[in-house]
N, C-alpha and C positions, 0 to 999 in steps of 0.2 A: 479762222476768223471768229471763232467762238468767243475769244476774250477781247476782241476789238483792237488788239495791238497792231494788226496788219492793215488797219484802215489808213488809206493814203493821206488823209487830212491830219492824222495824229502822229505820224512818223516824225515830222519836223518838230512838233511840240515836244515829243519825248526826247529827241536829241538835244534840244535847247535846255530842257530840264536837267538832263544828265550833265551837260556842260556847266550849268549854273551850280549844280550840286558839287561838281569836281572843283570849281573855282572857290566855292565856300570852304571846302575841306582843305584846299591848299592854303587859303588865307588863315584858317584856324591853326593849321600846322605851323605856319610861319610865325604867327602870334605866340604860340606856345614855345617855340624855339627862342624867340626874342625874350620872353619872360624868364626862361631858364638861363639864358646867357647873361641877362642883367642881374640875376639873383646870385650868381656864383661869386665866391670869394677867392682871393689869392690862394688860400689854403686848399679850397676845393680843387683849383687848377693844379696845384702841386701834388695833391693826393692822386689826381688822375694820372699825372706823370709817373708817380710811384707805382700805381697799379699797372700801368702800361709797360713799365721798365725803360722808359725813355732816359737818355743821358741829357742832363741839363748843365748849363754853365751859369754860375752865379758870380757876379762881380760885386764885391763889397769892400769898402776901405782900400780901394786901389788894388785889391787882390782878386784873381779870377780862379774859381774852383770849378772843376768839371767832374761830374760823376752821376751816379743814380741816386734818386731820392730814397733814403732809407727810413725816414721818419718825418712827420710834420706835427706841428702843434700850433696853438694860437699865436705864438711869436717865435716859432722854431722851424728851420729847415735843416735836416741832417742829411748830408751827402756822403755816400760811400765813394771815395776817390781812390786813385791808384796808391796813394801814400797812407790811406786809412780814412777814418771818419772825421768830418769837420761839422761842427755845430754852428749854424749861422743864426744870428739874432735878427728877427724881423721886427722892426720898431719904427714908428713914425719918425721922420727926420733923418733916417739913415739913407744915404744914397746907395741904392741897390738896383741891379739889373739882372733879370733872369731870362735866359734864352734856351730853347730846345736845341741842343747840340747834335743829337742824333735820335731819330724816331726808332723805337724798337719794333721789330716785326713779330716778336713773341717775347714771352717772359713777364717780368713784373712781379710784384708781390704785395702782400698785405702787411705793411708796417704799422707801428703805432701812429695814431693821429691826434692825440690829445695832450701830450706831455709838453709843458711850457719850457722855455729856454732855461730858466733858473733850475728846474729839476734835472735837465740834461747836464748842466754844469755841476750840480751837486753829485751826480754819478761819477764825475771826474775829480771830486775833491781829494786833495793830497796827492794827486798824480804828478809825477815828475816829467820833465822833458816835454812840456806843452808850449805852444805859442798861443798867446791871447792877443787878438786884434782889438784895437780901440779906435775911437773916432780921432784921437790925437796922434796915433802912431801907426801908420799903415803897415809897417814892417812887423809890428807886434812885439810883445814882451815874451821872452823865453824864461821858463823856470817851472817851479812847482806851484800849482793852483790851489788856493784855499778859498772856499765859497762862503760868504756871509749872507745875511738876509737880503741886503740891497747893494752889496759890493763884492768885489773879488780882490784877492791879494795875490800877487805873483812874486815869489821869492826866487831870485836868481841864484845860480850856483855859488857866486861869491858872497851871498847872504843879503844883498840889497833887496828891500821889499818895496814894491809899488802897489798902491791901493787905487782901484778904479771903480767908480760907481757902476752898478750893473747896467744902467741905461746908457753907458758909454762903451760897453763891450760889444763888439761886432761879430766876432767869431772865436772859436777855440778849436785847435787841431793839434795833432802830434807835432812835436818840434820840427821846424823846417831844418833842412840840412844844406 
């Protein structure tokens, strides 16, 4: 009883103080979680999926792609699918839905997180046998891809060339079979 904590009149007060402190801490934690949740971007969420190794399904231009997130950027999602890599353009006005297809129990990786869609396409410049999805053709255009500053050109095997403004390109992938 030297410190006065065992005093019968103070035990109830001490319990109330601990309960008040615990409630304040829980409120502060909930507030911090809400601030964090509200400050996240879509790219933050996709990067978390990449680091976790989750399989996601992305539906864009009437096509559904399922795979692991390999790279993200300000307007890019790159998925590693069973058939290879698909670069998906994130742009206002594109109808797109992203779902977690399968939560990973382990794995994941650290991919690039800052390359824009245009740069990902430039890395595929002059590649043959690609499919380029557009807002106007959900099946996509097959051929060789040539990348300009604000457009792409797709040259079919027969030589026909189709030019598409970059802001109408929704995805690029290995040619569908």
